[in-house]
C-alpha positions, 0 to 999 in steps of 0.5 A, a space after each residue: 387408578 385401578 381399572 376394573 375389568 368388565 365382562 366380555 359381551 357374548 356374540 349373540 348379544 353383540 349382534 342384538 346390541 348392534 341391531 339396537 344401535 342400527 335402529 337408534 341410528 335411524 332414529 337420529 337420522 329422522 331427528 336431523 331430517 326434521 331439524 334440516 327441513 327448516 333451513 332447506 325450505 327457508 327461502 321458500 318459507 320466507 318468500 311465501 310468508 313474508 318474513 324478515 331475517 330476524 323473524 325467520 331467526 326467531 322461527 329457528 330459535 323457537 325449535 330450541 325454546 323448550 328443547 333443553 328443559 325437555 332434555 332434563 325432564 325426560 332424561 330424569 324419566 329414564 331413571 324410572 321408565 324403560 327408554 324403549 317406550 320413552 323413544 316411542 313417545 318422542 317419535 310420536 310427538 315428532 310426527 304429530 307436531 309436523 302435520 299441521 303445516 300441511 294445511 295452506 292456512 298454517 302461517 307464521 304462528 303455526 310454524 312457531 308453535 310446531 317448531 316449539 312442540 317438535 323441539 320439546 319432543 326432540 330435545 331428549 333425543 341424543 341423550 336417550 338414544 345414547 342411554 339406550 345404546 349404553 345399556 348393551 355395552 360396557 364402558 370401554 366399548 361405548 365410544 363406537 356405538 355413540 359415534 354411530 349415533 352421531 352419524 345420524 345427524 350427518 346421514 339424516 341431512 346428507 341422505 335427506 336433503 336431496 329428497 327434501 330439496 326435490 319435494 320443496 321444488 316440486 311440491 312446495 315446502 309444506 310437504 317437505 315437513 309431511 315427509 319427515 313426519 311419514 318417515 318417523 311413522 315408518 320407524 315406529 313398528 320396526 323399533 317396537 319389534 327390535 328395540 329394548 334395553 340390554 344387560 348394562 341398564 340400571 334395571 338389569 339383573 346383571 348391572 353392577 351395584 353402585 352408590 348414588 352421587 349427589 348431582 351437584 358434584 357430578 355436574 361440577 366435575 371438570 369432566 362434565 364442565 369441560 364436555 358441556 363447554 365444547 358441546 355448547 360451542 359445537 351445537 352453536 355451529 350445528 344450529 347455525 348450519 341447520 338454520 342459515 347455511 343454505 341461505 348463506 350459500 345462496 346469498 353470499 357464495 352465489 349457489 343455487 338451492 339445487 347446488 346446496 344439497 350436493 354441497 351439504 353432502 360433501 361436508 356431511 360425508 366428511 363428517 361420517 369419515 371423521 366420526 367413525 375414524 375418531 370413534 375406532 381410534 379412541 376405542 383402540 386407544 382405550 383397548 391399549 390402556 391409554 387413559 380416557 382423558 387422552 383418548 376422549 377428552 384431548 382427542 375431542 378438544 383438539 378436534 373442536 379447536 381445529 373446526 373452530 380455526 377453520 370456522 374463523 377463517 371462512 369469512 376471509 376466503 374467496 377461493 371456492 375450493 378452499 372455502 369448501 374445504 374450510 367449510 367441510 372441516 368447520 362443519 364436521 370435525 367438531 362433531 366428534 365431541 358429542 359421542 366423547 363428551 357423552 361417553 366421559 359423562 356416562 363413565 363417571 355417572 352411576 348407571 342409575 343416574 346415567 340417563 338423568 346425567 346425559 339428559 341434563 348435559 345435553 340440555 345445557 349444551 343445546 341451549 346454544 340452539 336457542 341463541 345461534 339462529 336468532 343471534 345470527 338473524 339479528 346480525 345478518 339484518 343489522 349488517 350493511 350487507 349479508 356478507 358482513 353479517 354472515 362473516 361476523 356470525 361465523 367468526 363468533 361460532 369459530 371463537 366459541 369452538 376455539 375456547 370450548 375445545 381448548 377447555 375440554 382438552 384441559 378439563 376432561 379428566 374422567 379417571 381423576 373425577 371418578 376417583 374423587 366422586 367415589 372417595 367422598 
């Protein structure tokens, strides 16, 4: 397949582009602090409200109840409206949804409702943030900015966890939710000043003219299906980690809440390194003429398989050091599939349909977030002891990543799929 040369990005535009990416990175950091606070405050919440494991799992799953549907709807809106203002509306929704939990009377029902509303506001976050970033970069340069946005997940937890744990310990779990809301409000004026869409957006005067492709054909391509399968598996692990890892480490591995924060920093720092290294590596491979099938599909799929192998081994390891190494690999390597799967989906989708495609792909993958917390809660509650329940949950997550990663490595073929879509 012939590669179409894309214009170089001017230096001034590159500076503006990376400024926008930095703001979107902060956006994703707030996003993942919002997600992490429930898991970090889990022990305090269940104790104060008297929740069972199944009920707490239901709270975790409530966050994802409208998450996927919102991703599809808002992703579609990017084809009509500037993503700048969509991001503003989303952040405002995040902040407003968390303030009710500051009231002492707010109980289980309020917790569930606010998590549903927060999930609906956050569902499109990753897709819309990537869409906004991609308007500043040609295809060959999108791996690294997408990887940087994926870093927001780890950075939000790693940098936010110590602060949130301090607040939970000294001021109570309710103020931890209040802190994340205030962090979001602080982001808004900076984005309004520095944000915006770039020259590679569908509404830009420099955007290339492209014919539309039926969505059915886009979503049924091996590239999209392979990326969704691997992303679903990794998102299952992400939802499991955010909701249950703090309690797993306390109840099964014997760590205190104060120790959980530093441990989470360890595996998230490892995630930073892996994501940046893979982002730089794949971008260099593309620059040297390596196919996107190899640079994005195979590399991403293999990383997910490695994470899955580490996850399935976790229940069988007693040594603390080995366990931490495996936990770090399991919780970090798989994340590389998010920017790579996003990049290949954007590669085959026309610019005018890119936001809708990314929103739908993310929405389908994040259905795992609805299932993982409540399934884990049921497994833990029904098991003879917590170690058995968590062991089964970790094995399920590992097997999903093994299968999803293998499918991604085999099915992601952007060059072939783009050629097929253009020829009909």
